[in-house]
C-alpha positions, 0 to 999 in steps of 0.5 A: 499500500502506498504511503498516501492511502495508508495515511488516510486509512490510519486517520480513519482508524484512529478516529474510531479508537481514540474519540469519545463516542459523544464528541461533536465532529469538531472535537474529534482527534485525527492523526496521519503516519507512515506506518501503524499497527495494533498489538495483542493488548489493542494498542495502537503504534504509529511510527514515521512522520507522525502528526496528531490534530486536536482542538487547534493543537498540533503534535508531530514526533517520530512515534506514538503508542496509543493505549486506549485502556489508559487513554494515554499517549507514549510519544518518542521525539523529536517531538514538536507540539503546537498550542495555537500559534503563539506557543510551541513546545519541543521535548525528546519523549512525552506522556501524554493524554489523548486530548494532548491537555495534561502529561509529561514531557522530558528534555522540553523547550517551550517557545512563546510567540517565536520570542521567549524560550524556556528550556526545562528538564521536565515540562508537566501539562496540566487541564489544557491551560497550565504548563508546569516547568522544573529547573528552567532557563528562560531567555530570548537570546539566541545560543550558539555552541561557540556561545552557550551562555546567553546575554540575559537569562532568568533561572528559576526552580520552577515556572507556571504558564497560565495559558489562559491569562498568559502569565508566568510565575517564576519561584525562586527566580535569579537573573543573570547577565552574561552568566552572572548573577545580578538579581534574586526574586523569591517570586516573581510574575511576568506577562508572556510575550503575547500579552498586550496589557497587564497589571505589573511594573515595567522596565525602569529607566535611569535618567541624569541631568545637571540640575536633578542629578542620577535619577531612576524612574520605576513605572507601574502599569494598572489596568482598570478593565479593557478599556482604561489604564493607569501608569503611576511613575515614582522618579527619585533623584540624588539631588532631593528630587521627587516626582510622581508621574501619571498617565491614564488613558481611556478608550470610548466606542467613538473615541478616547482621552489620555491625561498626563501629569506630573507632581515634582519637589526639588532644589532647582525651585525650593520650597515650591510643589512644581507641576504640569498637566496635559489632557488630549482627546478625539471622539466621532460625532454624529453626521461625520463630525469629529471632537477633539480637545487638548488642554495644558497647564505647567507651574513655571517655565523651566519645569518641562525642560527640567524633567525632560517634557516636549519644551513649549514657550507658549502653551494653548488649550483648545476644543475643535469640532470640524467636518471635512466632506468633499467639497466642504469644510466646517470647523469651529475651535476655542483656544486658550493660550498662555505664555511662559516665554520670558519677558511676556505678559499675558494680560497684553496677549490675546489669551481667548481666541475662537474661530468659526470657518464654513467653505463650500466648493462649487464646480460648473455654473454659468461661468464654469470652472471651480468657485469657493464660498468661505464664511468666517468669524474670528475674535480674541481676548485680551485681560488688560483694559487699557486701550494705550501702548504702554509696552511699545509693540505697537498694539493696545495693550487691551485691544480686543477684536471681533470679525466676521468675513465673506469671501468668494473666489473662483478659477477657469482654465482654457486649453490654448493652441501650441499647448498653451494654458490660459487661466482666468481667477479671482476673489472678493471679500467682505470683512466687518470688525468690531475693535474695542479698548484700542486707542488707534482703531477702536470701533467698528470698521467694514472693509471690502476687497478684490483681485482679478488675474490672468494667467498663461503658462506654456509648459514645454516637454520633450522625451530624450532617446534615453528615456530622459524627461524634461519639461520647462514651463514659463508663467506670466500672471497679471494681477489687478487689485484695488490700492486702498489703504488699511484701516483695520489692525493686522494681528494674524499677518505680520510674518509673510513667507515668499515660496514657490507655494504663493508665487502665483497667489492673489494674496500672499498674507497668510491670514485675514487681517491683511490684504496684498493691494495694487496691481502687479505682474508674477513672473515665473520659470520652472524647469524639471528633469527626470531620469529613469536611472531614479534621480530628478531635478526641478528648478524654479525662479521668479519674481514680482513686479508692482505698478507701484510701492504701497509699503505693505511688506517688510524687508525680510519679506522679500516683497518689499519695493516695486521689484521683489526680490528674486526667489529661487529654488531647487530639488535634487533627488538621487537614486542613492538616497540623497536629497537636496532642497535649496530655496532663496531670495535675494535682489538685483545686487545678489544680496541674500535676504532669506536662505534655507538649505536642507540635505538628507542622505539615508543609506542602509549603513548610515544617514545625515540630515541637516539644514542651514538657515539665513533670515536677515534682521528686520525690526518689523517682525520683531527680530533685531538680530540676523538668523544664521543656524546650522542644525545636523544629525546622523547616524552611523551603524557601526554593526548590525547590532550597534548604531551611533547617533550624533545631533547638534544645532550651531548659532553662527551670530551668537558664534556658539551651539544652541544644543548637542547630543550623542546616542548609542543603540544596541538591538538584537533579538533578545535586548533593546538598548539606548544610551543618549547624552544630550546638552542644552547650552542656551539660557534665559532669566527662567532656564539654565544650561543643562546637561541630560544623560539617559539609559533605557533597557528592554528585554524583548519578549517580556511585554516591552513592546521593543522590537527585536533586532538582527540575531547574533550570527553563531560561528559554528 
């Protein structure tokens, strides 16, 4: 008889012998093997490529003896038993019940989630739920013949694996590093690698700073049901730093919230309790609306930096409801702002801001093309009631503003002879302002503004014989807009960026308080080259010519005068992973107003990214000194497991470094280690230069969430 029919026959025979008569079909066991025989005692012996399938469990062995009287399987290995997708048992021999739920395995190894291995002299299966291991060595590190000692291991007299709760219970556990005992635990409970959430301590973190000294964080994670959890992190440092950090998360049917906070006592601010609190959330509302919110408070300006939190000098708390659909945007938001920037007084700043926006886009109609209608309201409030400008910033200290605006825009394209594209576009805006507590602009104001433009593009395209594509596109745009004079305060359009994105815009001001006025001509020329080898080049140059200078723009914007500065931009991307981006503004005398260069080199072994920014000084933009700053960060893969990182920011105007940092990262199949050293050199009245050292170690395979790195290679 051929092997295939024999396997089928044996499967049917085993079903009739081993399955209880009352079992449903889906609970029956199946067995296949190369050969089978039944001895005089009625025992079934299967040998050669034996496989048993029962209730999601799979067992493979060299031979199996089934004794129906004892209802047991006597198995000779090598044995591989898979209990679901996450647990694998490997043994030399075993004695198991017919349903594989109970029994003893000799010289066994339990592998969980293909990460954590537990080797034992003997493994006992209990009730289909528990696995008991004696004299255990647990590790997720690869063991080689030439290096039999794993990088880390846990030795224990006995380990119980609760498959239902997905927990590991160690008895008399000893944690070793490179074979040397480091820690001892009489009892130890840890989650198995398949468990995503469970209560217990997380991996500690070590942090050293010049202000707080050396400290340790010991997070404790507490589940509060399937949809809530709380993380409590005590942080103690050598310079009398005592901190309690909290994180609360909760998921709902339509959204989620997260709250983070901390309370601290330290020598940096003696005698005071320092704190911070942030809360974020998002929820889906009926009719496709979405609610988001964020709240932030902090006790003092230096707290975020001292404790390694994301640094901000202005805190904004907001709640927003919006809906985005095809051709429609509806958004409403309320924002509270608190400045912790040195020298700023919150009473003279807009601390409460509200916005409401409705935008709808239309296609077709009697004029054709695409049109849009926007309705927007805005208001901001200052707590000061003084209408005079006592702090000299050009704004009344107590100025409160409310604005309502309606804008209609339209655009239509035509295909012209010789491949040219003609466009007519325009917009009209009506605004009404109510200004209170301002000695200059107080009262009600109304404003109408419109612009109309005609544009001509003539793209020239060529495809070379080698597959290289070239596109040259000159663009001319004529814009008419009323000259007029501004009669409303400008608070949201003080900083103007002149770039490729707004070279052909009708209004280059970023907000609504200012409008670009006067007739002008926008000129541009772009060139793009794309090669099939994977590299591309794109360049653009352009400028704005005005009929007359209305004094709307500052020097640093590059848009002042009858003739604007030249805008030049280039972008190169190479197949080898190098990207270079450059943009600059310069006048007819080649004097540079702004320049920005960014580069990015990304290779498997190393990577380098950086930027250089130059901006001329301009008091209109509250920048008395020029900006000249270089920022770089890089990585170098020293080996498959070790990666070095570095970053730095240097201020050429101040002739000093702003910050610098070094990092060292190790990843293998069982350990994730991160070392970091950073220094912040700048200081202010509330922030001092600080040095920060961090150490984080995660053991892969114990629910740390750290990704496994390349496994160590065995020499033989």
